[in-house]
C-alpha positions in Angstrom: 0.0 0.0 0.0 1.5 3.3 -1.0 0.8 6.7 0.5 -0.6 9.2 -2.0 0.8 12.1 0.0 4.0 11.3 2.0 3.6 11.7 5.7 6.7 13.8 5.8 5.1 16.3 3.4 2.1 16.7 5.7 4.4 17.2 8.7 6.4 19.8 6.8 3.2 21.7 5.9 2.1 21.6 9.6 5.5 22.9 10.6 5.3 25.7 8.1 1.8 26.7 9.4 3.1 26.6 13.0 6.2 28.5 12.1 8.4 26.0 13.9 9.8 22.5 13.7 7.7 19.7 15.1 8.5 18.3 18.5 9.7 14.6 18.3 6.6 12.3 18.2 5.6 8.8 17.3 2.3 7.7 15.9 1.2 4.3 14.8 -1.5 3.8 12.1 -3.0 0.3 11.8 -4.8 0.2 8.4 -7.7 -2.3 8.4 -10.1 -3.5 5.6 -13.4 -2.7 7.4 -16.8 -1.5 6.2 -17.0 1.8 8.1 -15.1 5.0 7.7 -14.5 5.8 11.4 -10.9 6.4 12.6 -10.6 5.0 16.1 -7.9 6.0 18.7 -6.6 3.0 20.6 -4.3 4.7 23.0 -2.7 8.1 22.9 -0.5 7.4 19.9 -2.2 4.5 18.0 -5.1 4.8 15.5 -7.1 2.2 13.6 -7.6 3.6 10.1 -10.1 2.1 7.6 -8.3 1.2 4.4 -10.6 3.2 2.2 -10.1 6.3 4.4 -6.3 5.8 4.2 -6.5 5.4 0.4 -9.1 8.1 -0.1 -8.6 11.7 -1.2 -9.4 13.1 2.3 -6.5 11.3 3.9 -4.0 14.2 3.9 -6.5 16.4 5.8 -7.3 13.7 8.2 -3.6 12.9 8.7 -3.0 16.6 9.5 -5.7 16.6 12.1 -4.2 13.5 13.8 -0.6 14.9 13.7 -1.3 18.4 14.8 -1.9 17.7 18.5 1.4 15.8 18.7 3.7 18.3 17.0 
């Protein structure tokens, strides 16, 4: 499975918006083939991501919303 927008690019965009480098962080995304579109947090740094959400056009924006609180 390939990312359409590299995670590093989204992090760089968030850093640019914040006007500073991101603090060190670690997030884990577990991509699952499920029927719904709900992203579920399972802990502070782990998320279950439906495959079609991960592969969909809205993923960069969703990724940004998941990253921002951690950077």
